C-alpha positions, 0 to 999 in steps of 0.5 A: 606092510601095504598099509604102512607103504599106502599110509606114507605114501599118502603123507608123503606124496606120490613123487617123494614116495616113488623115489623112496621105493614105496608101492603102489597100489595099482588100479584096473588091469582089466577083466582077468580074475587076478585083476579083479582080486588086486582090485578089490584088495586095492580098494579095502586097502584105500577103505582102511587108511583112510578109515585111519586118517578120519579116526586120526583127525576125529581123535585131534579134533576131541582133543583140541575142542573137548577138555574132557577128552583132552584130559583123559587123552593126556593121562592116557598117554602120560600112562603108555610113555610111563610103562614104555620107559619101565619096560625099556629100562628093565630090557635095557638094563639086563641087554647091557648086563648080557653085553659087558659079560660079554665082552669083559669075560674076564671081569666080575660079573655086573649087576643090573643097578650097576649097568649103564641106562644108555645102550650107547655107552659102555666102559672104555676097553682097554 
């Protein structure tokens, strides 16, 4: 959570992040052992966040400037989207069937092929 909060804080800016209640990485608080540990952890967190941003920037620049990398990235992202859609359709179909069976216990059971692919669309209840 701390990594995501710090990334959001860097992308949104401190005033908006404060308004949203995102936690802050605290700076130096003295020579106590716990304060030193907190400082070291926060420093490592900041290094991880800026390394993430640098990798993201390099990836963006490579996709803009290198045609070979751009094609590979496009194919890779397309494959990820196809796999996500396949998993979603499989999982959503079973969830909709289960919800339909739960709501309509007296009616006939719904097969996987007849269930609606959209989570929010269900037959009207009479």
